[in-house]
N, C-alpha and C positions, 0 to 999 in steps of 0.2 A: 365496199361491203354493204349490201342492201339490208333493210330492216329485218327481213325474214331470216337471213343468215345470222345476223347479230342476236336475234331472239333465240335461235337454236343454240348459239354458243352460251348464252346465259343459262338456258335450261341444262345444257351439258355440264356446266360448272356447279349445278345444284341450286340455282336461284329460281324461284317461281315468279318473283316479281322484281322489277328493277328497284323498287323501294327497299328491298332487303339488303342491297349493296350499301354498306356503311364504311366510311373512312375513319381512320384513327385520328382523334382530335389532338390538338396541340397540348392540351392539359394532360391527357393520358400519356403522351410521349414524354413530357417533362417529369411526370411522376415516375415513370419507368426508369428514366435516366437517373433520378435522385436515388431510387431504391438500389439500382445497380452500383452507383457510386458509393453509397453507404456500405454495401457489402464488400466492395473492393478495398475501401479504406479500413474496414474492420479486419479483413484478412491481412492487410499490409501491417497494421498495428500489431497483430498477434505475431506475425513473422518477425517483425523488428524486436519485439519484447523477448521472444524466444531466443533470437540470435544474440541479443545483449546478455541474457542470462547465461548462455553457453560460453560466450567469450569471458564473462566475469568469472565463472567457475573454473575455466581453464587457467586463467591468469592467476587466480587465487591459489590454485593447486601448485602452479610453478613456483610462486613465491614461498609457499609453505614448504615445499620440497627443498628449496634452497636453505631455508632457516633450519629445517630438520637435519640436513646434511652438516651444517655448521655445528649444531649441538652434538651430533653423533661423533664428529671428529674431536671436539673438545672433550667429550666424555671418555673417549678411548685413552687419551693421554692424562687427563686429570686422575683417572682411576689408577694409573701407573705411577703417579707422582710420588716422589720420595723426599722426605725432609725430616727435620728434627722437631717439628711442631711448635715453632716459635718464630714470630715475625721479627723479633729483636736480635736474633743471632744470625750466623753466617749462612745457614742453609734452610730457609723456609721452603715448604713445598710449593706455595703459590704466592705470587707477588704481582702488584700492578706493573704494567709495562709502558714505557721503559723505566728501569729502576732509578736512573739518574734523575736529578731534579729537573722539573720542566713539565710540559704538557703530557698527560697520560693518554694513551690511545688504546689500551687493552690490558691483557694480563699474560703472565708467563707461568709455566709449571716446570719443576725440576724433575727430570726423568732419567733413569739409568738405561741407556740404549746400547751399552757395551755388550760384547759377546766374548767371554761370559760376563755376566753382570757382577758388579762389586758393591753389594748393598751397604757395606759398612763404610765405604769411601764416598762421601758426598762431593769431593772436589773434582771428580772426573765425570760427573753427570752432564747431561745436555739440558739446555733451557729451550723448551718448546713454547713459542709465544703466539698470541693471537692479537692482531692489531687492525684497527679501522683507520683507513687513510684520513689524514687531516682534511676536514671539509670535503670529504669524498664519500663514496658509497661502496668501496671495495673492502671486504673483510678478508684479510690474508693470514696465513700461518707460515712460520719459519722455524729454524732451529739453529742454536749457537752452542757448539761443544765447549765444555769447560776443561781446563788442564789437559790431560792426556785422553780425555773422553772422546766419544764419537757420536754422531747423529744416526749412525747405522743406515737403515734403508729409508729414513724419513725424507719426504719430498716436500719442499716448499711449494705452496700453491695459493691461488685466490679462491676462497671458498664460496664467495657470493659477491655480486655487484648490485644487489637489491636492497642493501641496508640503508636506512635513513641516516643521513650524515650526523656526526658528532657522538663522542664517547661520553658516558655518564657513569661516574663512580658512585652508584647508588642502586636502589631496588627499582625494577620495572613497575610502573603504576598498575593498579589492578585493571583499569580500563585506559590504555594509552590513547591519547587524543589524536585525531587525524592531523591536527596542527602541530604535533610534537616535533621538535627539532633534534631529538636524540633517538638513536637506533641501536646502540650497543651499551647495555647496562651490565656492570660488574660490581659485586659486593663480596669482599673476602672477609671471612671471620677472623677474629683476633689472633688465633693460633695458626692460621693459614692451612687448616685442614679441610675446609670446604669452601665452595664459591657459588654464589647465586648469580645466574646469568640470564639476561633478558635480551631478546632481539626483536626489532621492529623493522619490517621490510615492506616495500611497495613495488608494484610492477614498474612504475616510473618513479624511482625513489627521490628524484629532485623536484617532483611536482606534488604540491599539497592537494589532496583530493577535496573536491567540493561535493555538494549534494548531487550535482549533475554528473560528476565524473567518478563517483565511487564504484560504479560498475566496471568502467574501463580501466580504473587505476585502484584496484583493491589493496587494502592494507592488512597485514597479518602480523600478529605478535605472539611470540612463544617465550616461555621462561622455564627454567629448571634449576635444581640444586645438584651440584656435582661434588661428591665426597671422595677424598683420597683414601686409598686402601692400604698404602704402604708407609704412612706417616707415623713416626715415633714421637715420643714426648720428652725425650731426654735432652 
């Protein structure tokens, strides 16, 4: 290509003088790369933060739903509990479970599930119990008929597998610690007419959350007081 043709090409591309043709310097290129890298890392950080928040909220909701289901199931039968209002006689409405001497793992309620019911006869009631597996995370419920009684349509089931291991015969702390080793709290009043229940659950119940893992392994605590509606005091 001769000089005349080359000059015509330069003019065609909009340059009057060859001195106007400038190359991108290495410094400008590095600055551009740094700016783009910062933008990419910022977007990635925002995406990661948002993803972790969504995962945490979803897992917390699942644990909370599990605990709420447990309390709803307990409330259904505690409200039906029948007894004579005294822990020191034969037919209290609520007792720790099992009643035999040894390690306690939950509580039981005396319920009349017969059809038709026999309110004046406590000896044919059913004992509906809630128990946390020893050194385990499964909170289960079952039923044992007494005398000629029946459990009716009651179905034994595992209510949750998210409960922090160990039963505690006491009141759930106001702010349960992440390092807590107890997940099922039960406190029964002296007459057996009501029970305070606390549940502590985690998405990974066997793992103690740390500052770094609280989002991926959230802990939820719920407590309530359940009162018997059918308990007499004689």
